[in-house]
C-alpha positions in Angstrom: -81.7 -18.8 -2.0 -83.4 -22.1 -0.9 -82.2 -25.4 -2.3 -85.1 -27.6 -3.6 -84.5 -31.2 -2.8 -86.7 -34.3 -3.0 -87.3 -34.1 0.7 -88.9 -30.7 0.7 -91.2 -30.9 -2.4 -94.9 -30.7 -1.9 -96.7 -34.0 -2.4 -99.9 -33.3 -4.5 -101.5 -36.5 -3.1 -101.0 -35.4 0.5 -104.2 -35.5 2.5 -106.0 -37.9 0.1 -107.2 -41.2 1.4 -105.5 -44.4 0.3 -107.2 -47.7 0.5 -106.6 -51.3 -0.6 -108.8 -52.3 -3.5 -109.7 -56.0 -3.6 -111.3 -57.2 -6.8 -112.6 -60.8 -7.2 -113.6 -62.1 -10.6 -116.2 -64.9 -10.8 -117.9 -67.0 -13.5 -121.4 -65.5 -13.7 -123.4 -68.7 -14.1 -121.6 -70.8 -11.4 -120.1 -68.3 -9.1 -116.7 -70.1 -9.4 -113.6 -68.0 -9.1 -111.7 -67.2 -12.4 -108.0 -67.4 -11.7 -105.8 -65.7 -14.3 -108.3 -62.9 -15.1 -106.7 -59.7 -16.1 -107.6 -56.4 -14.4 -106.4 -53.0 -15.3 -107.2 -49.4 -14.7 -105.8 -46.0 -15.8 -106.0 -43.0 -13.5 -102.8 -40.9 -13.9 -100.7 -44.1 -14.0 -101.5 -47.6 -15.4 -101.8 -50.4 -12.9 -103.0 -53.9 -13.4 -102.4 -57.6 -12.9 -103.8 -61.1 -12.9 -106.1 -62.7 -10.4 -104.8 -65.5 -8.0 -106.2 -69.0 -7.5 -109.2 -67.5 -5.7 -110.0 -65.1 -8.5 -108.7 -62.1 -6.4 -106.3 -59.3 -7.1 -105.3 -56.7 -4.5 -104.1 -53.2 -5.3 -102.5 -52.2 -1.9 -102.7 -48.4 -2.1 -105.2 -46.7 -4.3 -105.8 -43.0 -3.9 -109.4 -41.8 -3.4 -111.3 -41.2 -6.6 -113.4 -42.7 -9.3 -111.9 -45.5 -11.4 -112.9 -47.5 -14.4 -111.5 -51.1 -14.3 -111.3 -53.3 -17.4 -111.8 -57.0 -16.4 -111.2 -59.8 -18.9 -110.7 -63.6 -19.0 -110.2 -65.8 -22.0 -113.6 -67.3 -23.1 -115.6 -64.6 -21.3 -117.0 -61.2 -22.2 -114.9 -58.4 -20.8 -116.5 -55.7 -18.7 -115.8 -52.2 -17.5 -116.5 -51.9 -13.8 -116.8 -48.5 -12.0 -115.1 -48.2 -8.6 -115.1 -45.3 -6.1 -112.6 -45.1 -3.3 -113.7 -42.5 -0.7 -112.0 -43.6 2.6 -108.9 -45.5 3.8 -111.1 -48.5 4.6 -110.3 -51.4 2.1 -112.8 -51.6 -0.7 -114.0 -54.9 -2.1 -115.6 -55.5 -5.5 -116.9 -58.6 -7.1 -117.1 -58.7 -10.9 -119.1 -61.5 -12.6 -118.1 -62.4 -16.2 -120.4 -64.1 -18.6 -119.1 -66.8 -20.9 -118.7 -65.8 -24.5 -116.5 -63.9 -26.9 -116.9 -60.4 -28.3 -117.6 -60.2 -32.0 -114.7 -59.5 -34.2 -115.1 -57.4 -37.4 -115.0 -60.6 -39.5 -117.7 -62.5 -37.7 -120.0 -59.5 -37.3 -120.0 -59.0 -41.1 -120.7 -62.8 -41.6 -123.8 -62.5 -39.4 -125.5 -60.4 -42.1 -124.7 -62.6 -45.1 -127.7 -64.2 -46.7 
């Protein structure tokens, strides 16, 4: 009988393209980079991080597919950005965040008080 070892297992991702994903987060009104923005996505495994001083975060090897990124920064409205990786060519995406904060249950209710 054959012995199954880590070296002869089938890789389910074999043949799929892998590309670097470069995301830059900018202030929508001014176009200035937003360092320290958080970016995360979930596609089989969770990955994420914070942007550098230029507002960029690089994910070095992302498998081809469709992804939904959550991008947030303190004092700005967070957004869901859709990304599609189709080739091994690095993919760049710019996300612009608008200043503001999302309503919390307390201040939403207060808006309707008379």
